[in-house]
Backbone as CSV, one residue per row, in Angstrom:
resi,resn,N_x,N_y,N_z,CA_x,CA_y,CA_z,C_x,C_y,C_z
1,MET,-47.538,17.181,63.058,-48.939,16.789,63.000,-49.326,16.639,61.532
2,LYS,-49.951,15.521,61.219,-50.428,15.256,59.860,-51.944,15.089,59.900
3,ILE,-52.594,15.611,58.860,-54.060,15.609,58.807,-54.515,15.006,57.485
4,LEU,-55.372,14.005,57.584,-56.017,13.414,56.419,-57.280,14.224,56.133
5,VAL,-57.390,14.704,54.901,-58.588,15.426,54.468,-59.115,14.697,53.238
6,ALA,-60.347,14.201,53.317,-60.897,13.407,52.221,-62.262,13.927,51.799
7,LYS,-62.554,13.724,50.529,-63.869,14.041,49.966,-64.394,12.747,49.355
8,VAL,-65.544,12.300,49.830,-66.140,11.039,49.388,-67.496,11.348,48.756
9,VAL,-67.646,10.985,47.493,-68.895,11.229,46.766,-69.678,9.918,46.704
10,LEU,-70.919,9.972,47.173,-71.798,8.807,47.179,-73.013,9.068,46.304
11,VAL,-73.480,8.039,45.625,-74.734,8.095,44.872,-75.668,7.079,45.510
12,ILE,-76.854,7.564,45.912,-77.829,6.718,46.605,-79.052,6.592,45.689
13,PRO,-79.051,5.629,44.768,-80.109,5.573,43.755,-81.482,5.223,44.304
14,TYR,-81.558,4.496,45.407,-82.849,4.052,45.935,-83.468,5.051,46.906
15,SER,-82.836,6.187,47.118,-83.382,7.200,48.007,-84.520,7.936,47.309
16,THR,-85.656,8.038,47.996,-86.804,8.729,47.409,-87.092,10.060,48.078
17,SER,-86.372,10.370,49.150,-86.567,11.641,49.843,-85.294,12.013,50.591
18,LEU,-85.228,13.241,51.044,-84.085,13.665,51.848,-84.011,12.885,53.151
19,LYS,-85.173,12.487,53.664,-85.210,11.694,54.891,-84.535,10.335,54.679
20,ASP,-84.810,9.684,53.547,-84.143,8.419,53.219,-82.635,8.600,53.116
21,LYS,-82.246,9.645,52.395,-80.817,9.916,52.204,-80.134,10.159,53.538
22,ARG,-80.717,10.957,54.386,-80.090,11.286,55.668,-80.026,10.077,56.596
23,ARG,-80.980,9.167,56.488,-80.949,7.935,57.272,-79.743,7.090,56.870
24,VAL,-79.519,6.964,55.573,-78.368,6.208,55.072,-77.067,6.889,55.508
25,LEU,-76.995,8.194,55.351,-75.780,8.926,55.712,-75.502,8.869,57.210
26,ARG,-76.541,8.937,58.016,-76.338,8.851,59.471,-75.713,7.510,59.844
27,GLY,-76.181,6.441,59.220,-75.598,5.127,59.478,-74.144,5.045,59.053
28,ILE,-73.826,5.622,57.896,-72.447,5.623,57.411,-71.558,6.444,58.338
29,LYS,-72.005,7.639,58.689,-71.201,8.507,59.555,-70.996,7.890,60.933
30,ASP,-72.040,7.309,61.489,-71.923,6.685,62.806,-70.956,5.493,62.779
31,ARG,-71.024,4.703,61.723,-70.151,3.539,61.619,-68.684,3.962,61.483
32,ILE,-68.419,4.977,60.659,-67.043,5.464,60.508,-66.541,6.034,61.827
33,TRP,-67.375,6.801,62.520,-66.968,7.380,63.801,-66.682,6.287,64.827
34,SER,-67.574,5.319,64.934,-67.394,4.299,65.972,-66.196,3.399,65.700
35,LYS,-65.880,3.151,64.433,-64.782,2.249,64.107,-63.422,2.946,64.055
36,PHE,-63.375,4.185,63.537,-62.102,4.858,63.305,-61.926,6.160,64.087
37,ARG,-62.988,6.671,64.673,-62.960,7.967,65.357,-62.546,9.100,64.416
38,ALA,-62.928,8.977,63.156,-62.685,10.019,62.166,-63.904,10.934,62.134
39,SER,-63.678,12.208,61.951,-64.779,13.168,61.854,-65.349,13.132,60.442
40,VAL,-66.672,13.067,60.346,-67.351,12.975,59.054,-68.525,13.941,59.043
41,SER,-68.684,14.647,57.923,-69.808,15.563,57.791,-70.218,15.650,56.324
42,GLU,-71.491,15.877,56.091,-71.958,16.120,54.730,-71.590,17.550,54.374
43,VAL,-70.815,17.724,53.312,-70.273,19.049,53.000,-70.837,19.667,51.723
44,GLU,-71.439,18.874,50.860,-72.034,19.383,49.619,-73.271,18.552,49.290
45,GLU,-74.070,19.062,48.363,-75.249,18.345,47.865,-76.270,18.036,48.962
46,GLN,-76.407,18.933,49.938,-77.338,18.681,51.041,-78.791,18.576,50.581
47,ASN,-79.146,19.243,49.506,-80.536,19.220,49.048,-80.792,18.236,47.908
48,SER,-79.773,17.501,47.517,-79.936,16.486,46.486,-80.445,15.201,47.140
49,ILE,-81.397,14.552,46.485,-81.980,13.336,47.042,-81.071,12.122,46.822
50,ASN,-80.366,12.088,45.685,-79.616,10.891,45.321,-78.099,11.029,45.368
51,LYS,-77.589,12.173,45.754,-76.142,12.369,45.773,-75.724,12.990,47.097
52,ALA,-74.587,12.544,47.623,-74.062,13.097,48.869,-72.550,13.220,48.765
53,VAL,-72.023,14.269,49.375,-70.585,14.462,49.437,-70.211,14.581,50.906
54,LEU,-69.364,13.655,51.350,-68.931,13.649,52.742,-67.498,14.136,52.837
55,GLY,-67.225,14.906,53.870,-65.871,15.292,54.204,-65.415,14.447,55.378
56,VAL,-64.203,13.912,55.298,-63.648,13.065,56.351,-62.319,13.671,56.779
57,VAL,-62.131,13.775,58.101,-60.887,14.327,58.639,-60.382,13.411,59.741
58,TYR,-59.059,13.176,59.728,-58.423,12.333,60.733,-57.029,12.894,61.002
59,VAL,-56.633,12.927,62.262,-55.347,13.498,62.651,-54.461,12.411,63.242
60,SER,-53.196,12.437,62.851,-52.215,11.490,63.378,-50.825,12.099,63.228
61,ASN,-49.834,11.364,63.681,-48.465,11.824,63.481,-47.728,10.990,62.438
62,GLU,-48.421,9.999,61.834,-47.805,9.132,60.829,-48.634,9.087,59.556
63,LYS,-47.994,9.348,58.424,-48.683,9.320,57.142,-49.168,7.906,56.800
64,ARG,-48.368,6.888,57.148,-48.776,5.503,56.860,-50.090,5.156,57.540
65,LEU,-50.256,5.612,58.773,-51.502,5.359,59.495,-52.670,6.045,58.804
66,LEU,-52.465,7.276,58.350,-53.536,8.003,57.671,-53.940,7.322,56.369
67,ASP,-52.951,6.868,55.588,-53.265,6.139,54.356,-54.020,4.851,54.662
68,SER,-53.603,4.165,55.701,-54.253,2.919,56.102,-55.699,3.165,56.541
69,VAL,-55.914,4.191,57.332,-57.271,4.516,57.794,-58.171,4.852,56.610
70,MET,-57.670,5.631,55.661,-58.490,5.987,54.499,-58.840,4.741,53.687
71,ASN,-57.886,3.862,53.489,-58.177,2.622,52.750,-59.203,1.767,53.479
72,LYS,-59.117,1.710,54.801,-60.081,0.932,55.579,-61.473,1.564,55.544
73,ILE,-61.544,2.889,55.532,-62.843,3.565,55.427,-63.486,3.246,54.081
74,ILE,-62.716,3.297,53.005,-63.250,2.981,51.677,-63.687,1.521,51.619
75,ASP,-62.883,0.619,52.175,-63.266,-0.798,52.220,-64.561,-0.992,53.000
76,LEU,-64.700,-0.283,54.114,-65.917,-0.360,54.924,-67.132,0.101,54.126
77,LEU,-66.996,1.217,53.417,-68.110,1.722,52.600,-68.494,0.722,51.517
78,GLU,-67.513,0.158,50.855,-67.809,-0.792,49.780,-68.407,-2.093,50.306
79,ALA,-68.016,-2.484,51.514,-68.533,-3.735,52.086,-69.939,-3.567,52.641
80,THR,-70.207,-2.446,53.303,-71.503,-2.269,53.954,-72.557,-1.650,53.043
81,HIS,-72.134,-0.854,52.076,-73.065,-0.206,51.147,-72.523,-0.341,49.719
82,PRO,-72.549,-1.545,49.152,-71.969,-1.746,47.823,-72.682,-0.910,46.761
83,GLY,-71.887,-0.312,45.885,-72.440,0.458,44.781,-72.689,1.920,45.075
84,LEU,-72.596,2.342,46.323,-72.859,3.748,46.647,-71.663,4.649,46.388
85,LEU,-70.458,4.128,46.548,-69.261,4.945,46.390,-69.060,5.281,44.925
86,HIS,-69.123,6.562,44.614,-68.944,7.018,43.236,-67.509,7.462,42.997
87,HIS,-66.964,8.217,43.948,-65.627,8.783,43.771,-65.094,9.199,45.132
88,PHE,-63.786,9.161,45.294,-63.180,9.723,46.495,-61.802,10.257,46.169
89,GLU,-61.399,11.227,46.925,-60.055,11.781,46.818,-59.627,12.213,48.208
90,TYR,-58.336,12.113,48.449,-57.847,12.536,49.759,-56.421,13.044,49.643
91,MET,-56.027,13.783,50.655,-54.645,14.241,50.750,-54.259,14.306,52.214
92,VAL,-52.974,14.231,52.440,-52.430,14.317,53.778,-51.627,15.611,53.855
93,GLU,-52.018,16.472,54.772,-51.318,17.735,54.967,-50.522,17.684,56.249
94,GLN,-49.405,18.382,56.234,-48.558,18.418,57.434,-48.518,19.835,57.981
95,TYR,-48.649,19.929,59.301,-48.582,21.228,59.985,-47.502,21.193,61.031
């Protein structure tokens, strides 16, 4: 069993309240879930208005699939919300 664990840092400059930020994040999380069935949650910066850190987890038996899914998630973020992606890092762990 291989597990993709990713940390995605987003900057939302046009957010003026936590409600705005959470609306944007809900759309991102829902889109990732519906397209890839990857688990996504806000893991840091919950009280920051303009910054969000998402944790993404995906399980498979092939590392190539996990790398492909992560690349597609990043492409999706850049295509649907250009300029929000600040940084991301991921690793694949084997159990």
